[in-house]
C-alpha positions as CSV (number, residue, x, y, z in Angstrom):
1,M,-15.1,-31.6,-28.3
2,A,-15.0,-32.3,-25.2
3,A,-17.0,-30.3,-22.1
4,I,-15.2,-28.6,-20.2
5,T,-16.7,-28.8,-16.4
6,A,-15.8,-26.0,-13.6
7,S,-14.4,-29.1,-11.8
8,M,-12.0,-29.5,-14.1
9,V,-11.5,-25.4,-14.6
10,A,-10.6,-26.0,-10.5
11,E,-8.1,-28.5,-10.5
12,L,-6.3,-27.3,-13.5
13,R,-6.1,-23.6,-11.5
14,A,-5.4,-25.8,-8.2
15,K,-2.3,-27.1,-10.4
16,T,-0.7,-23.9,-11.9
17,D,-1.9,-21.4,-9.8
18,A,-3.1,-19.4,-13.6
19,P,-5.7,-17.4,-13.7
20,M,-9.6,-19.1,-14.6
21,M,-10.0,-18.0,-17.8
22,E,-6.9,-18.9,-19.0
23,C,-7.0,-22.6,-17.3
24,K,-10.2,-22.7,-19.0
25,K,-8.7,-21.3,-22.7
26,A,-6.1,-24.5,-22.0
27,L,-8.3,-27.0,-21.0
28,T,-10.5,-26.5,-24.3
29,E,-7.7,-26.2,-26.5
30,A,-6.2,-29.1,-24.8
31,D,-9.7,-31.1,-25.7
32,G,-10.1,-32.0,-21.9
33,D,-6.7,-33.2,-21.3
34,M,-5.3,-32.3,-18.3
35,A,-2.1,-33.1,-18.4
36,K,-1.8,-30.9,-22.1
37,A,-3.8,-28.0,-20.6
38,E,-1.3,-28.1,-17.7
39,E,1.8,-27.9,-20.3
40,L,0.3,-25.1,-22.4
41,L,-0.2,-23.1,-19.4
42,R,3.5,-23.6,-18.5
43,V,4.9,-22.9,-21.9
44,K,2.0,-20.0,-21.7
45,L,2.9,-18.3,-18.2
46,G,5.6,-21.0,-17.2
47,S,5.7,-21.3,-13.3
48,K,6.1,-17.7,-12.5
49,A,2.5,-17.0,-10.5
50,G,3.4,-20.0,-8.1
51,K,6.9,-19.2,-7.4
52,A,6.3,-15.1,-7.4
53,S,3.9,-15.8,-5.0
54,S,5.9,-16.3,-1.6
55,R,7.7,-13.6,-2.9
56,V,8.4,-9.9,-0.6
57,T,6.9,-7.3,-1.9
58,A,8.1,-3.7,-0.4
59,E,7.9,-1.9,-4.1
60,G,4.5,-0.6,-5.2
61,V,2.6,2.3,-5.9
62,V,-0.6,4.6,-4.3
63,T,-3.0,5.1,-6.2
64,S,-6.6,7.1,-5.5
65,F,-10.2,8.0,-6.8
66,I,-12.5,10.3,-6.3
67,S,-16.1,10.3,-7.6
68,G,-18.4,13.0,-6.2
69,N,-18.3,12.7,-2.1
70,T,-16.7,9.4,-2.7
71,G,-13.6,7.8,-2.9
72,A,-10.6,5.6,-2.4
73,L,-6.6,5.4,-1.8
74,L,-5.2,2.5,-2.4
75,E,-1.9,0.8,-2.1
76,V,-0.7,-2.0,-4.4
77,N,2.4,-3.2,-4.1
78,C,5.6,-5.6,-6.2
79,E,9.1,-6.6,-5.9
80,T,11.0,-4.3,-8.5
81,D,11.0,-0.3,-9.2
82,F,10.8,-1.7,-12.7
83,V,7.6,-2.7,-12.3
84,T,6.1,-0.1,-11.2
85,K,6.6,1.5,-14.5
86,N,5.0,-1.2,-16.2
87,D,1.6,-0.1,-18.2
88,S,-0.2,-2.9,-17.2
89,F,0.6,-2.9,-13.2
90,L,-0.2,0.9,-13.4
91,A,-3.7,-0.2,-14.9
92,L,-4.3,-2.9,-12.8
93,A,-3.6,-0.1,-9.8
94,Q,-6.0,2.2,-10.9
95,A,-8.9,0.1,-11.7
96,A,-8.5,-1.6,-8.5
97,A,-9.0,2.1,-6.3
98,K,-12.2,2.5,-8.9
99,L,-13.7,-0.4,-7.9
100,V,-13.0,0.3,-4.0
101,A,-14.3,3.1,-4.6
102,E,-17.5,2.5,-6.5
103,H,-18.2,-1.4,-4.8
104,N,-17.2,-0.5,-1.1
105,P,-15.2,-4.2,-0.6
106,A,-14.9,-5.5,3.0
107,S,-11.6,-7.4,2.8
108,I,-9.1,-7.3,0.0
109,E,-10.4,-10.9,-0.8
110,A,-13.2,-9.3,-1.6
111,L,-12.0,-6.5,-3.6
112,G,-10.3,-9.3,-5.7
113,A,-13.4,-11.3,-6.5
114,L,-14.7,-8.4,-7.8
115,P,-15.3,-8.4,-11.9
116,Y,-12.9,-6.6,-13.4
117,E,-11.1,-8.0,-17.1
118,Q,-7.4,-6.9,-18.2
119,D,-4.8,-7.8,-20.8
120,S,-6.7,-10.6,-21.7
121,F,-7.4,-11.5,-17.9
122,G,-10.5,-12.0,-15.7
123,P,-12.9,-12.3,-15.1
124,T,-12.4,-11.2,-11.6
125,L,-9.4,-8.2,-10.3
126,E,-7.7,-11.4,-8.5
127,D,-7.2,-13.7,-12.1
128,V,-6.2,-10.1,-13.7
129,R,-3.4,-9.8,-10.7
130,K,-2.2,-13.7,-10.9
131,G,-2.5,-13.2,-14.7
132,L,-0.1,-10.3,-14.9
133,I,2.4,-12.2,-12.7
134,G,2.7,-14.9,-14.9
135,K,3.1,-12.3,-17.8
136,I,5.4,-10.0,-16.0
137,G,7.2,-12.4,-13.4
138,E,6.9,-10.1,-10.2
139,N,4.5,-11.4,-7.1
140,M,2.3,-8.3,-6.7
141,S,-0.2,-7.9,-3.8
142,F,-3.4,-5.5,-3.3
143,R,-1.7,-4.5,0.8
144,R,-4.7,-2.3,1.7
145,F,-7.3,0.1,0.7
146,K,-9.6,3.2,2.7
147,R,-12.8,4.4,1.0
148,F,-14.5,7.4,1.8
149,D,-18.1,8.2,1.2
150,G,-19.9,10.7,3.5
151,A,-20.8,14.4,3.7
152,H,-17.6,15.8,3.4
153,K,-15.6,16.7,0.0
154,L,-12.4,14.8,-1.1
155,A,-9.1,16.2,-2.1
156,S,-6.1,14.1,-2.7
157,Y,-2.0,14.3,-3.6
158,L,-0.1,11.7,-5.0
159,H,3.8,12.2,-4.7
160,G,4.9,10.4,-7.7
161,T,3.7,7.1,-7.2
162,R,4.9,6.2,-3.7
163,I,3.4,8.4,-1.3
164,G,-0.6,8.9,-1.6
165,V,-2.6,10.9,0.3
166,L,-6.7,11.6,0.6
167,V,-8.2,14.2,2.9
168,E,-12.1,14.6,3.8
169,F,-12.7,18.7,4.1
170,D,-15.7,21.2,3.9
171,G,-14.4,24.8,2.2
172,D,-12.1,25.6,-0.1
173,E,-10.4,22.9,-2.4
174,T,-7.0,24.6,-2.5
175,A,-6.7,25.1,0.9
176,A,-7.5,21.2,1.2
177,K,-4.9,20.4,-1.7
178,D,-2.5,22.4,0.0
179,V,-3.3,20.1,3.3
180,A,-2.8,17.2,1.3
181,M,1.0,18.4,-0.1
182,H,1.4,18.8,3.7
183,V,0.6,15.6,5.5
184,A,2.5,14.0,2.4
185,A,6.0,15.9,3.4
186,M,5.6,16.2,6.9
187,K,3.7,12.8,7.7
188,P,1.4,13.6,10.4
189,V,0.3,10.9,12.2
190,A,-3.6,12.4,13.2
191,L,-5.1,15.8,13.7
192,T,-5.1,16.7,17.0
193,S,-3.0,16.5,20.1
194,A,-5.7,14.6,21.5
195,D,-6.4,11.9,18.9
196,V,-2.2,10.8,18.8
197,P,-2.4,7.4,19.3
198,A,-1.6,6.6,23.3
199,D,0.9,3.5,22.3
200,L,3.4,6.2,20.2
201,I,2.4,8.8,23.7
202,E,3.8,6.0,25.5
203,K,7.1,5.2,23.6
204,E,7.9,9.0,23.3
205,R,7.9,9.3,27.1
206,S,9.7,6.3,27.7
207,V,12.5,8.0,25.5
208,A,12.2,11.2,27.4
209,A,12.3,9.6,30.9
210,A,15.8,7.4,29.9
211,K,17.3,10.7,28.7
212,A,16.0,12.6,31.8
213,A,17.4,10.2,33.4
214,E,20.7,10.1,32.4
215,S,20.8,14.6,33.4
216,G,21.1,13.0,37.3
217,K,19.2,16.3,37.9
218,P,16.2,16.2,40.6
219,A,13.0,14.3,39.8
220,D,10.9,17.5,40.5
221,I,13.1,18.6,37.2
222,T,13.2,15.2,35.5
223,T,9.5,14.8,35.1
224,K,9.0,18.4,34.2
225,M,11.6,17.8,31.2
226,I,9.6,14.8,30.6
227,E,6.5,15.9,30.0
228,G,7.8,18.4,28.1
229,S,9.1,16.4,25.5
230,V,6.0,15.3,25.1
231,Q,4.4,17.9,24.5
232,K,6.8,18.9,22.4
233,Y,6.4,15.4,20.1
234,L,2.6,16.1,20.0
235,K,2.6,19.3,18.6
236,E,5.6,18.0,16.1
237,V,3.0,15.2,14.8
238,S,-0.3,16.2,14.9
239,L,-1.2,18.3,12.0
240,F,-3.0,20.8,13.1
241,N,-0.1,22.2,15.1
242,Q,2.2,21.6,12.1
243,T,4.0,24.7,10.8
244,F,2.5,24.3,7.6
245,V,5.1,24.1,4.5
246,K,4.4,26.4,2.5
247,N,4.4,29.4,5.3
248,D,6.4,29.2,8.6
249,K,4.5,32.3,10.4
250,Q,1.4,30.0,10.6
251,T,-0.1,26.5,11.5
252,V,-2.4,24.6,9.4
253,E,-4.8,24.9,11.6
254,Q,-4.5,28.3,10.8
255,M,-3.8,28.3,7.5
256,L,-7.5,26.4,7.6
257,K,-9.4,29.2,9.8
258,A,-7.8,32.1,7.3
259,A,-9.4,30.2,4.0
260,N,-12.4,29.2,6.5
261,T,-11.9,25.5,5.6
262,N,-12.5,22.3,7.7
263,V,-10.4,19.2,7.6
264,A,-12.8,16.3,8.7
265,S,-10.1,13.2,8.6
266,F,-7.0,12.2,6.5
267,T,-5.3,9.3,5.3
268,L,-1.6,8.9,4.1
269,Y,0.0,6.0,2.4
270,V,3.5,5.0,1.8
271,V,4.8,2.8,0.1
272,G,6.5,-0.5,1.4
273,E,6.2,0.8,5.0
274,G,6.4,-1.4,7.4
275,I,7.2,-4.1,5.2
276,E,10.4,-5.3,5.7
277,K,12.6,-5.4,2.4
278,K,15.3,-8.3,2.2
279,V,19.0,-6.9,1.8
280,D,21.4,-9.2,-0.2
281,D,24.8,-8.7,1.2
282,F,26.8,-9.6,-2.0
283,A,30.1,-9.3,-0.5
284,A,29.0,-11.5,2.6
285,E,27.3,-14.3,0.5
286,V,30.6,-14.9,-1.3
287,A,32.6,-14.6,1.5
288,A,30.5,-17.3,2.8
289,Q,30.4,-19.6,-0.8
290,V,34.4,-19.5,-0.4
291,A,34.5,-20.3,3.3
292,A,32.1,-23.5,2.4
293,A,34.1,-24.5,-0.6
294,K,37.8,-24.1,1.8
295,Q,36.0,-26.2,4.5
296,S,35.0,-29.1,1.4
297,A,38.8,-28.7,0.1
C-alpha cells in the first residue's frame, strides 16, 4: 500500500476542487495513483464543484442560533429555491450558524476552516460545503454572518427561511420577539432617525429636491418641502418611529416603553438582497438563434 502524503492530497484537491477527505479516500483506493484517483473522483462527484463555483447564488436561507446571551444570524446562498428545501443544505446552514456563535470566526474564510463533518464530508466546514456542491450539483456559499455576545438578551424571528432578524434587548421577551417580527415586516434601516446612514439621507434629499424643483414654487417654499420630505423619510425607516405592526395606535418606541423593554440593536438579513440575479429571456434567446441561423444560411 502506497503512502498517501499531504502534498499528494493537496495536488489532487487543486486538480479536482474536491473536499480534502474525498481526495485522501480516492488516493487510498487508487493506491497512490494520481490519475486513477482523479478518475475515481470524477465518477463520484463529477466536475460539479469546479463548474458550479462560478454560478450566481441568489437563493438561499437565513438561519439563527442562540445560546444564552450568545447568538448568530447567518445567510447561506444557493442557486435555486429547490435546494433551500434540501435537508443536507439546511443542516449545513444551521451548523454554520452554531459554529459562528461558538467560535467567533473573523471572516467567512475563518468560518470555513472550522472543524465540521457531515454526509461523509469533512474535516472542515469548507470541505463539507464543497462536498455538498458535488453531491447536489449546485453552487452554494456562505455570504455573511453577525455574531452577538454581550450583556443583552437575544430574540430572533425567522420568516420562513428567507428573512431573519436577531434583536438585542433588555426586558420582556415577548415584546422583543414582537419587535423582531416587526423588523421583518417593515424593514427599518436603523433604530432611530439619528442612526440612519448619511448616504441614504442624501439620496432621499436629492430625490426630494428634484420633485420640489418641478413644483415651480419659490425657493423658501421648496426648501421647506425638501426638509419635510426628509423628515418623513427618517420616521418611516427608523424602528422606534415606525407604527407598530400589531397596533397602529402606537409607535414601536411607545410599545416598548409600555412593556418596560429596551432594544439595543437589531440585524436584518433578507436572502439575496443586493445580489444581481441572472434572468434568462427565453424568447429573446430563441429570436437571436433564429436570426443567426438566417445569416448563416
